[in-house]
Each structure stands twice: as structure tokens, then as C-alpha cells.
C-alpha positions as CSV (number, residue, x, y, z in Angstrom):
1,M,0.0,0.0,0.0
2,Q,1.1,3.5,-0.7
3,V,-0.6,6.8,0.2
4,V,-0.2,9.8,-2.1
5,G,-2.0,12.9,-0.9
6,S,-5.4,11.8,0.1
7,L,-5.4,8.5,-1.9
8,A,-4.3,5.1,-0.7
9,Y,-3.3,2.7,-3.5
10,V,-3.8,-0.9,-2.2
11,G,-2.8,-4.2,-3.7
12,D,-5.7,-6.4,-2.9
13,G,-4.6,-9.9,-3.8
14,S,-6.7,-11.5,-6.5
15,S,-9.1,-8.5,-6.5
16,G,-6.4,-6.3,-8.0
17,L,-5.8,-2.6,-7.3
18,R,-8.1,-0.6,-5.0
19,I,-7.9,3.2,-4.7
20,I,-9.2,4.6,-1.5
21,D,-9.9,8.2,-0.6
22,V,-8.5,8.6,3.0
23,S,-9.0,12.4,3.3
24,T,-11.5,11.6,6.1
25,P,-9.8,8.9,8.1
26,A,-13.0,7.9,10.0
27,A,-14.8,7.3,6.7
28,P,-12.4,6.0,4.0
29,A,-14.2,5.5,0.6
30,E,-13.2,3.4,-2.4
31,V,-13.0,5.8,-5.4
32,G,-11.6,3.4,-8.0
33,S,-10.3,-0.1,-8.8
34,F,-8.5,-2.0,-11.5
35,D,-8.8,-5.8,-11.9
36,T,-5.2,-7.0,-12.5
37,T,-4.3,-10.4,-13.9
38,G,-2.7,-12.5,-11.2
39,W,-2.0,-11.3,-7.7
40,A,-1.5,-7.7,-6.6
41,A,0.5,-7.6,-3.3
42,G,2.5,-4.4,-3.4
43,V,1.9,-1.0,-4.9
44,Q,4.4,1.8,-5.8
45,V,3.2,5.1,-7.3
46,V,6.0,6.3,-9.4
47,A,4.7,9.8,-10.5
48,A,1.9,12.1,-9.5
49,W,-1.4,12.4,-11.3
50,P,-2.1,12.9,-14.3
51,M,1.1,11.3,-15.5
52,S,1.2,8.4,-13.1
53,R,2.5,4.9,-13.3
54,I,1.5,2.3,-10.7
55,M,3.7,-0.7,-10.3
56,M,2.5,-3.8,-8.5
57,M,4.7,-6.4,-7.1
58,G,3.6,-9.7,-6.0
């Protein structure tokens, strides 16, 4: 998992990538997801939006 600003990028195993808005810690909300092939275990955000690359290790 990696937090960039108010977004947490979470490798969620066989469910792929989850993007969670954590700007309100008491009420985190999923704002996006991406179904990866295989297993998503680690996430590294390489650059800031809009030119971002997300690398998943697993």
C-alpha cells in the first residue's frame, strides 16, 4: 500500500488494485479499482497524477 496525498493505493490480492480516498480517516471511501491479472500484493506510485504509473509487485 502507498498513500499519495489523500489517496491510498492498495494491492488487494486476486481483487487487483483498490484506490481509497482517505481524506476523512474515519470514513475511507473506495474511489476506483483495477482488476489485474494474477495477484496484486505491493503497490508503488512512481509519479503524480495525471502522469502516473502504478507498479504492482507480488
